[in-house]
N, C-alpha and C positions, 0 to 999 in steps of 0.2 A: 460768177456770175458778171458780163460786161452790164457799164452803165444802160440805164432805158433800157433792158431789155427785160422780160414779166417770167415766173417763173413757168407759166401757161403756156408762155413762147417757147421753153425751153423742154418743157415736156409734148411739146408738140412737134418737134426734131426727134424726138421716140418713135412715136408713132407708129412712122413707117418699118420700121426694123422690130416693133415689137409684131405686128398684123404679120410680116412675114416672119417669125418666128413662130406664130399662131399656126400660117397653114402650114408651115415645117411639122407642126410638132400631129395637127389633126392628119397631116399625108401616114403620117409615120403610126400614127395607131389606124388608123385604118389599114394599113398593110401588113400591119402585127394579129391584127384580129382575123384579118381573111388566110393569113398564114395557122392562127391557132386552129379557126375554124375548119380549115381543110386536115390540119393533125389531126385532129377530138373523131373530123371522119376517118382518116386514112387506120385512128388506133383504133375507131368503135370497130373499123374492121377486118383487122388482125386477131381483137379482140371474137369475132363473132364468126370467123374463120379457122384461125389456128390450132393445130390438134395439141401445141405443145402444154404440157401439166396446167404451167401459170396459168393460161389462157382459160385451159379450158374452167380454174376451179372460180377463175370470176364470173365466168360467164355462169358455170354451175349457182354460185351463191348471188350472186348479185344480177341476174338479166333482165333487173328493172332498171339498174344505174345504168347500166353498160350501155341500155336503149335511150338513154335520161340523156347521158352522153352522146351520144350520134346526134343523139336531136337537135341541141345545145349546138353544135359543131355546121349542122344544116339551118340553123337558124341565124349563126353567126354572118354566113357566107352569102345569106340569101334579102339579111338587113344590110349588109354591106350596097351591095348590090342595090336593092335598093335603096341608099341613100346615094351613090351615084345619080340613080336617073330622077328621083325626088328633085337632086341638086341641080341635073341638065334643064329642071323643067322651072326652078327658081329663076336661076340666071336666066335663062330666056326670057322671061314672064319679065323680070329689072329690066334688061337691053329693052326692050318694046313698049314697058309704060313712057307716056306722053306726057302725064299729068307732072310726075317729077323721074328725070330717068335717068334709068342706070341706078335705081334707087331698092332695091327690098323692101313689100311691108311683111312685117314678123307675122301680120294677120290671115296671110295665106295661107291653105290648106297644103300647099306643096311644103311652102316654108317649115312649116310647125311639125309636120310629118317628117323632113329630111333629118332637121333635130334631133326627132324619136328615133328614129332608125339609125343615127349615129348613138346615140347612148344604149337604145338596144343591143345593138349588134357586141357592142361592151359587156353588155349583163349576160350576153346569152356566150360570151368567149368565157366572161373568171367561173359564171356555173358549171360550165363543161370542163374546166381544167379542177377546177375544187371537186366539182364527182371524180373525175379521172384519179386527180390525188386518194380520196379515199381510197379508191378502189385499188389502188398499190399499195396503199398502206394498211386497210385490209389484209391480204394476202400475205403480209406479213406476220400478221399477227393471232 
């Protein structure tokens, strides 16, 4: 560290890179969650509509789990959409602030709901994947 440079100044220089990485990671999480959600819907449709023995057995043995998997896919996509819509409104509200311009207020309902949707879509995708893994494993058993 250069003489006269504080540890805080050194870490403050890294903040933009860390924030950029966080934006990239959250964008990729959202893309992956959306892909999983649509994949769960497509897989559910295949299980429900296909006449192959593998899918017929899944339908017969675990019809409720197949429906829950489809529901998880729908919820993942739905929460993903809401996450972006709420993010839009939260950002617009921050840009319109006159008391503290360009700053989010963590107390806003749109801000809180946006964060809820970010985590809810991931939970829905994980539950759906867990159900799919269980259904496939069950068919081998």
